[in-house]
C-alpha positions in Angstrom: 85.0 105.4 119.0 86.3 105.6 115.5 85.9 109.4 115.4 87.9 109.7 118.6 90.7 107.6 117.2 90.8 109.6 114.0 90.8 112.9 116.0 93.7 111.5 118.1 95.6 110.6 114.9 95.1 114.1 113.4 96.2 115.7 116.6 99.4 113.6 116.8 100.0 114.3 113.1 99.7 118.1 113.7 102.2 118.2 116.6 104.7 115.4 115.8 107.2 117.2 113.6 107.4 120.4 111.5 107.7 118.2 108.5 104.9 116.1 107.1 104.7 112.6 108.6 105.1 110.1 105.8 104.0 106.5 105.6 106.2 105.8 102.6 108.5 107.7 100.2 109.1 107.0 96.6 111.2 108.7 93.9 109.3 110.7 91.3 110.4 110.7 87.6 112.1 114.1 88.3 114.2 112.6 91.1 112.3 114.3 93.9 110.8 112.3 96.7 107.0 111.8 96.8 105.5 111.3 100.2 102.5 109.2 101.0 101.2 111.1 104.1 100.7 108.8 107.0 97.2 110.1 107.8 96.1 109.4 104.2 97.6 105.9 104.4 95.9 105.1 107.6 92.5 106.4 106.4 92.8 104.4 103.2 93.7 101.2 104.9 90.9 101.6 107.4 88.4 102.2 104.6 89.5 99.1 102.7 89.6 96.9 105.8 86.1 98.0 106.8 84.8 97.3 103.3 86.2 93.7 103.5 84.9 93.1 107.0 81.5 94.6 106.5 80.3 91.2 105.1 81.1 89.6 108.5 79.6 92.4 110.6 83.0 93.6 111.8 83.5 96.8 109.8 84.0 98.9 112.9 86.8 96.6 114.3 88.5 96.4 110.9 88.4 100.2 110.5 89.9 100.6 114.0 92.7 98.2 113.2 93.4 100.0 109.9 93.6 103.3 111.7 96.0 101.9 114.3 98.2 99.5 112.2 101.1 101.9 111.5 101.0 104.3 114.5 104.6 103.6 115.2 105.5 105.6 112.0 104.5 108.8 113.9 107.7 108.3 115.9 110.2 111.0 114.9 113.0 108.4 115.0 111.1 106.3 112.4 110.6 109.3 110.2 114.3 110.1 110.4 115.1 106.4 109.5 112.6 106.5 106.6 114.1 109.7 105.2 117.7 108.7 105.7 117.2 105.3 104.1 115.5 106.9 101.1 117.9 109.8 100.6 115.4 112.4 101.6 117.1 113.8 104.7 118.7 117.2 105.5 120.6 117.6 108.8 119.6 121.3 109.0 115.9 120.4 108.9 116.3 118.4 112.2 114.5 120.9 114.5 
């Protein structure tokens, strides 16, 4: 089941927008915006959650929750909001 969810996320990631799908943006020291790719964020959270829950025999459920917890950020309107609110937005890049 976890593999199916991860495959679904990767598929959504590939077809959502021509730009990378970001979980978070932060300014670099040079003033550019650094993206934390959403797929990397979801995978990291899932791994950490599974590690915590393994002790209780629920690593699979925690991993699933970690993979799903920010799915709304795939929404192009959220991505637009994220970029506009952080100053990383170009009208001409709006497919």
